[in-house]
Each structure stands twice: as C-alpha cells, then as structure tokens.
N, C-alpha and C positions, 0 to 999 in steps of 0.2 A: 635469380635461379634458386629453386627450392632446394633445401638440403637433402643429401642422400638419405634413403631410408635407414633407420637406426633400429637395431635389435631392441624390441620393447622391454626385454628383461634387463638390459643395461639402463634403460630409462627408469625402470622400477627400482633398481639398485640406487640410482642417483637420488631419487626423491625419498626412498624409504630409509636411507641412512640417517639423514637429519630428523626424519619423523620419529624413528625409533629412539634416537638420542633425546628428542624433546619429550616424548611420552615417558621415557625412563626417568626423566627429571621430576615428574610429578610424584614419584614414590621413593626415589633413591635417598632423599634427605630425611625421610621419616624416622629411620632408625638412628640417625646421627644427631637428633635434636638435643639430647642431653649433652653430647660432646660440644656442639655448637654453643649451647647455653654456658657451659663451663669455660670454653675458650674465649667467649666475648663478655663474660661476667654479667650475664642476665639470667632471668628466671626461665623455667621450662615453658611457662605460659607465654612469656614474651617471645621465646624462640619459635613458637608455632606460627608467628607471622612470616617466618621464612617460607612456609608452605602457602599461606593465604595470599601473600603479596604476589607470588608467582601465578597462582591460579586466577586471581582477579585480572591481571594484565593479560594473561593468556586467553581468558574467556572473552574479553572485550575485542581482541584482534580477530578471533576466529570468524565471526560473521562479516567482518569488514574485508576479509582477504580477497574475495572475488572482485570487489570494486577497486581495491588497491592494485591488484594484479592487472586489471584492464587499464587503469590510469597510468601506471608506470611501466607496463610490460611485465608479464608474469615471470619470465626468466630473470630479468633485472631485479624485480622485487624479491624473488626467492633468494637470489645471491645476497642481496642486502640483508635479508632476514637471517640467513645462515651466518653472515659476517657479524651482525649485531649479537646474535645468540652466542657465538664462539667467544667474542671479545668480552661480553658480559660474564660468561662462565669463568673466564680467566680472572676477571676482576673480583668475582664472588670469592674465589679462593684466596685472594689477597686482602679481603676485607679485614679490618682491624677493629670494627665497631658494628653494633647491630644496625644503626641507621645506614651505614655504608653498604652493608650486606643487603638490606631490604631494598635500597635504591637499585642495586645491581640486579636483584631478583626481579624487580618490576621490569627493568629493561630486558632481562633475559626472557621473561614470560611474554613480553610484547614481541620480541624477535621470533620466538618459537610458535606463536599463536597461529601463524599462517601455514605451518608445515603440514598439518593433517589435511585440511581441505584442499590445499594445492596438490599434495601427493595423490589424494583420491581422485581428483578431477583429471590430472595428467595421466594417471594409469588407466582410467576408464576411456580416455581419448586415444591412448597409445595402443591398446589391445582391441581387436575386433570383438563385436558383441558376443560371439560364441565363446570367447575366452575371458569374458568379464568375471566369471566365477573364479577362475584361476588367479586373475589379477586381484580380486578382492580377498582371495585366500592369503596372498602375500601381504596385502595391506592389513588385513585383520590380524595376521600373525604378529606384525609389528606393534599395533596399538593394543593388543591383548596380552602378548607375552612380556612386553616391556614393563608394565606396572607390576607384574609378578616377579620379574627378575630384579626390579629395583631394590627391594628390601634385602635380597641376598647379596647383591653387589655392594650396596651401601654398608651393610653390616660387616662384610669382609674387609672393605677398604678402611672403615673406621677402626676396626679391631687391629688391623695390621699396619696401618699408616696413620693418617690423621684426617679430620673432616674436610680440610680444603681440597684433598685429592678427589672427593666426589664431584668437584667442579672442574678440576684441572684435567681429568681424563677426557673431557669432552672437546678439548682444544685440538688434539690431533685428528679426532673424528670429524670435527668441523672443517679442518683443512682439506681432508680427503673428499668430503662432501662438496666443497666449493669446486674442486677440480673436476669431479664427475658431472656436476650440474653445468659447468662451463662447456664441457665437451659434448654432452649427450642431450641436453634439454634445449628445445627450440619452441618458440611461440607459434601456434597455428594461426591461420589467416584470420579467423574470427576474433582472436585476441589482438592481433596487430591492427586490425581495422576497427576495433571497438572504440566507441565514443561515449564513455560514461559521463553522466552529468556531474555537476559540481558536488563536492562532498557536503552532505547535509549535516552541518555542524550541530543543529538542534537535535536531530535524530541520534547522532553519535553521543551527544551529551547525555541524553536520557537512556541510551543503551548502556553507557558506562555507569550511570546512576543505578540502573536496574541490577546489572551483574555485580557491581562492586558491593552494593548494600546487601544483595542476596547472599553473596559469599560470606560476608561478615556475619550476617544473620545465622547462616547454617553452621559456620565454623565456631562461633562464640555463643550460640544460643543455649546449649546445655550448660556451659560453664557459668553463664549469668542467669540461669533459671528461666530461660525463654521469656514468656510474656510477663513474668514477674519483674523484669528489668525494663526501665524506661528507655535505656539505650537500645536494647534489642527490639522493642516495640517501634522505636523510631526507624531502625533499619528496615523492619518489615514494611512499614508504611511507605517509606521512600522507595523500596524495591517494587511495591505494587504500583505506585504512581509512575515510576520509571518505565515499567513494562507496558502500562496502559498507554502512556503518551507516546512511547516508541512505536507501538503497533499502529496507533491512529496516524501518526506522522508518516510512517513508511507506506501505509496504504493510500494516503492522500497525495504524496509527493509524486510528480510525473516521472522522475528518474531517481528512485530510491537507491541508496547504497547497499541496502539489504532488501532484495525483492521478495516480499512475503507472498507475492502472487503464485509462487511455486507451490504453496500450500493448497491450491485448488486441485492439485493432482492427488487423487484418492490414495494410490499406493504410497506416494511419498509421505503424505500426512500420517497415515496409519503406521508406516514404517518408522517415521521419526518418533512417534509415541512408543513404539516397541523398542526403539533404540534407547530412549530414555530409561525404560525398564531394564534393558540389558546393561546399561551403564550403572544403574542402581545396584543390580545384583553383582556385577563384576567388582566394583570398588567396595561395595558393602562386604562381600566375602573376603576380599583382600585385606580389609580392615579388621574384621572380627577374628579371623583365625590366628594371626600373630598375637593379638591381645589375649586370646584365650590361652595360647601356649605359654606366653611369658608370665601372665598374672596368675594362672592356675596350676601350670605344670612345671614351672621353673626353667623354661627354655631361655637361653640367651637370645639377643637380637639376631645374631648370625644363625643360630640353630632354628629359630622360628622362621627365618627367611628360607633356609634350606628345606624346611618342612613343606614349603609351598612349591617346591620343584615338581612334584607329581602333577600338580595342576598345570604348570607350564608344559610338561611333557604331553599331557592330554591335548592342550591347545595346539602344540606343534604337530601332533598326529592329525587332528581334526581339520585344521585350516586347509591344507592342500586336498584332503579327502573331500571336504565340502565343496571346494572349488571344482573338483572333477564331477561331482554329482549334480551341480547346478543345471547343466544342460540336459540332464537325463531324468531328473525327478522334479515335479512341480515345487517351486520355491517355498510355498506355504507349508508343505509337508516337512521340508527340511527345517524351517524355522520352528515349527511345532515340535520336531524332534529335539531341537536345541533346548527349548524351554522344558520339555518333558525330562530330558536328562538332568538338567539343573535341578528340577523339582525332586527327582529321585535322589540326587546327591544331598540335597537339603534334608530330606526325610532320613537318609542314612546317618547324617551328622546329628540328628535329633536323638540318636541312641548312644551318643558318646557319654563316657563317664570319666572320672578323674583317674581311673586305672587303665584307660584306653591306651594301647600301644601305638607305635608309629604306623603300622599297617592298617589299623582301624581307621586312622585319619587319611592314609594315602589313597585307599581305594575310592572313597567318595570324592577326594580332590581330583583324581584322574578323571572320574566321570564328569565333574563340574568343568574341567578343562576341555573335555570332548564337547560339552554342551556349548562352549563359547564359539567354537568353529561353526556349529550349525546355527547359532544365533546371528553372528556378525556377517559371515560371507553371503548367504542367500538374502539376508535382509538388505544389505547394501546393494546387491544386484537387482532385487525386485524394486526397491525404492527409486533407484536411478535409471532403471531400464526403459522407462517410458518418457524420459526427459530429453529435450534437445541439447546438443553439445554446448550451446551458449548458456544453458541453464544449469549445467552440472556444477560449475565452480561455485555459484551462489548457493545451490542446494547442498553441496558438500559442507559449506560453512555452517548452515543451519543444522544439518545432520550431526556433524561433529559437536556442535554446541549442545545439542540435546543429550548426547552421550556424556559430555562433561558435566552438564547440570545434573543429570541423573546420578553421576558418580558423587557429586557433592551432597545430594540429597541422601544417597545411600550411606555415606560416611556419617552424616549427621544423625540419620535414623539409627544406625548401629550404636553410636556412642550414647544417644538418648535412651534407647531401649535397654542397654546394659545397665546404666545408672538407675533408671526408674524401676526396671525389672528386679534388679538386685535388692533395692529397698523393699519392694512388695514381697518378694519371696523371703527375705530375711525377717520381715515382721511376722510372717506365717510360721517360719521355723522357730523364731524366738519364743513363740507361744508354748513350745514344748520344752524350753530351757527353764524348767521350774522344779523345785523340790517335790512337787506333787506328781511328777512324771516318773514312772518306774525306770524307763530307759535312761533318763537323765541321771537319776541317782546312781544307777549301775555304772554309767560312764564316768561320773565324777569320782566314784570310789576307785575304779580301775586306774584312771589316770593319776589320781592322788597317790596310789600305791606305786605307780611307776616313777613318779617324781620324788618319792620319799627318800631316795638316795641323797637328796640335798641335805637331809638331816633336820630340816625345819618343817614341821607338819603344816604350818600356816602358809609358808611359801609354796609347798607342794600343792596345797589346795588351790591357791591363787593361780598357779601355772596350769592346773587342770581346767579351771574355769576359762582361762584365756585360750587354751587349746580348743575347748568346745566352741567358744565364740568365733575363733578363727575358722574352725571347720564349718560352722553354720554359714559364715560369710562366703567362704569358698563355694559351698554347695549352692547358695543363693545365686552367686554369679554364674555358675554353670547352668542353673535353671533359666536364668535370664538369657544366656547364649542360646539355649535350646529353643526358647520362645522366638528368638530372632530367626533361627532356621525354619521354624514353623511359618513365620511371616513370609519368608522367601518362598517356601513351598506353595503357600496360598497365592502369592503374586504370580507364580508360574502358571497356576491354573487359569487365572484371568488372562494371562498373555497367550495361553494355548487357544482360548476362545477367540481372542482378537486376531491371532495369526491365521486362523481358519478363514477370516474375512478378506485376506489378501487376494488380489487378482493375479492371474499369470502375467509375468513381465513381458515387455516387448521383445526382449532378447530371446526368451524361450519360445514365444509365439513365432518369431522369425525362423528359429531353428526347426520347430515342428513343421512349418510350412515348407521348408526346404527339404 
C-alpha cells in the first residue's frame, strides 16, 4: 500500500536541514584555523588541510550519490549519510591530533557529499512542476545562505567557546534530521525498482584522482608558486589525466555510475556551465571580503563575518521572490537579472577605499545577495525542467559538483590575484618612494616630525619610512582587490550573454499551455 500523501514542505524541511548543516561546514571552520593550529600544535599552513580534506571527500561523493541511492535505496542511503556525518562531526570535536582530525574530516565530507544532490532531486520530485521555482528557492536559500553564515557562526563560537564546538553543534541537528527523514521521506517507485549496474571501480578511481588532485592543485597552487613547483605540476597533470580517463570510461560503460549522457540536454549543459560561474562568484566574493576587512581595515574574524550579513539578508529576500517569479517570467531573464545585479555590486565595490564605512560596503553586498537568488533559483529550474524524473538524481550530482568546483576555482583565483596583484601594484607605487619625488619628501618630513617625540631623529626617520612602506603595501593590496572586482564584473557580462541563450524550461512551457 503506498504511503499517504505528505506535505511537500515537511519533506523539504527533512532534506534541507542536513543540507544546510553540510554546506555550513564548508566555511564555518575557516575563521577557526588559527585556533585549531594552536590547539593541535601545528602551523597555519598545515591546518588548512582541515578544509581541503573535507572538500576532496565531499566532491568525490557528490557525483556518485545517484548510483548509491539507487543501489541501497535513497532513504536508507540518506539516513546512513546523516548518521556518518553526525558521528564524524562529534569525533572531529574530540580530535587530539591533526591526523585524527583530518581522518574524521574525510569521513565527515564523504558522509555529507550526498546531501545536496539528494535534497535537490527529492524536492523536485515532491513538488509539482509549477512549484519548482518555490522549491528551488528554499533549496537555494540553504546552499547560498549557509556559506555566508558560516564565518559569522564560526567566529562567534570560536571567540566565546572553543573550536571543537564548531563541530559539536552539528550533533543535535543531525539527530533531528534523522528523525525527520525517517518520518517524511519515502522512495518513489522508480527508485525502488531501479537496477543500477555494478559500481565501476575504474571510473570511481579516476574520478577520485581527478577531484583530489584538482583540489590540492587549487588549494596549494599559490602557496607553492603554481607551475614553478614540481609537486603542483604533478597534481595538475594527474587531474587532467583523471578527468580525461573518467569521461571516456563513463561514456563507454553500458551502465555508468555517473551518467554523462544527461549533458546532451542543451539547457542542462549550459545551466551547469553557468552554475560553475555562479559558484565561482559566490565563493570568490565570500573569500575576498573577509580578507579585505581583516587585512586592510583591522576587523576581527567575528566582525568580518558580521559584515557579510547584508549579503545573507539579500539572499533571504531574493530566494523566495525568485521562486514566485519563475512561473511568471521567462527563466533566462531572471538569470540575466541575477548576473546583472552581481555585476553592479562588483562595480560598486571597485569604488571602495580604506576610508569606506560599513554602509559603503553594506549596499553592494545586499545587491550581491539579491543577485544570488536570481542566479540559483531559475537556473536550477531551467536546467532540471526538461529532464525525466529518473535523470534528476544523477543530474543533481553533476550540477552541484559544478558549483563546488566553481567555488574552488573562485577561492584559488582570489588568493592568486591578491598576491600577484599586490606585487604588481606595489612595484608601481614603490617607484614613487624616492628622494627625487616631491610628495615622498614631504611625507617623510611630515611623518618624521610626528615621530620626533621619540627623541631620536634617526629612529623617527626610520619609523617614517616604515609607515610609508606599510601604506604603499596596504594601498597595493586594495588595488589588487579592486582588480578582482573588475574581473567579477567582466565575468558577469560573459554570463549575461550565455544566459540569453537558455531555452524556456519544460515547466514554464506547461504552465503557459495551461
């Protein structure tokens, strides 16, 4: 006997609770790295593997989630994933050494990797097509707002308690999620009757090689001078080999565990590329703003996290609004609006200075938050709108993987451009730090006079020179940040043109016909 109909919003709550928790985990530990390094007696560079290990395991599981859900039953698989994620979170908080913490983070990332694609596919199945926009609004709110909230919550917990609590807080949430999934989630007939082929071990091995080496390449590239490092070159080569063999293998296997045939769908393929760009801008902006505030304006980790709240508020407003507009306005116009708004916010941030106040930053961040709603909600709806129900789980895995890979590229791009751009601008500014420059001589004299209270003219002169160098370095870093905002604005122009090429979704066509 089939189960009684269940309110789709309860289903959404059941799958979005663990999804929000998992996406939150991608950024909540960022601001606690120095505390983790001190607590475990390791360097800051070593502590960054706390982030990388999680992302690698997470990325590998995402595209496998559809096959695993069909093989073991989607509800049973989701419960197992939540249980693994929750237990691993608890053990992360108990870790007494870096190897133990990294091992638990790998298990935690593997457990959480299935949450996003399964949540997306279940919500698209549970809501009628005319409500897909609303469903994706709720989904987008979770996956977009969580990484923005992460630094705020992580900073507050670290400042007021200790770093293990950024992992312990997930335990009660995981228990509630288990109860909700047990009660409200049921496998549809096509999942119960699915007969997936055997797991392609070769394909999985090369998928893991690709994503693992790619993450190390992006995460450690700037630190090791990119292609000036033999290790980074090796990671790049292995990543290219891994993705090439993986694609060939999955296209030739009769029953692949990641069905790349879905890429023959025009809207899905173009949507996946736009989702890559969306992930790049989302995580790139999330990375650059806190760095700018902490390194240039003296904000603490918590203060820089709080400064991102306007962006979250913009996303909270835009997600349900975009969901309501999806049935009324062609999706490509909504996606174009999203990229246009993000481009406007990037241009506004290009006018920042070291004297900019909170409101100067808040308004562009609100606009960028609004843009996220119009990027994610209609893009998900258009890309999935013309797929069959049995294709959605596999497609969701690919779609979410594209966003996560875009995020990794965005973070690597930001850190590289800041370091390289600062060096370039500093060399230009340093050309004016010469006794032959009138402004330089005036500044040295003025600062030396200010420091003359030290009583030692030589010490006052040295401090004046140090202050000028520090000022030039700070200004060079700001100019590098402005260059990144210009890159984001340019990327949005390209995405505007690509979004214009999207076709009407099946859901909207059906509504129009009705």
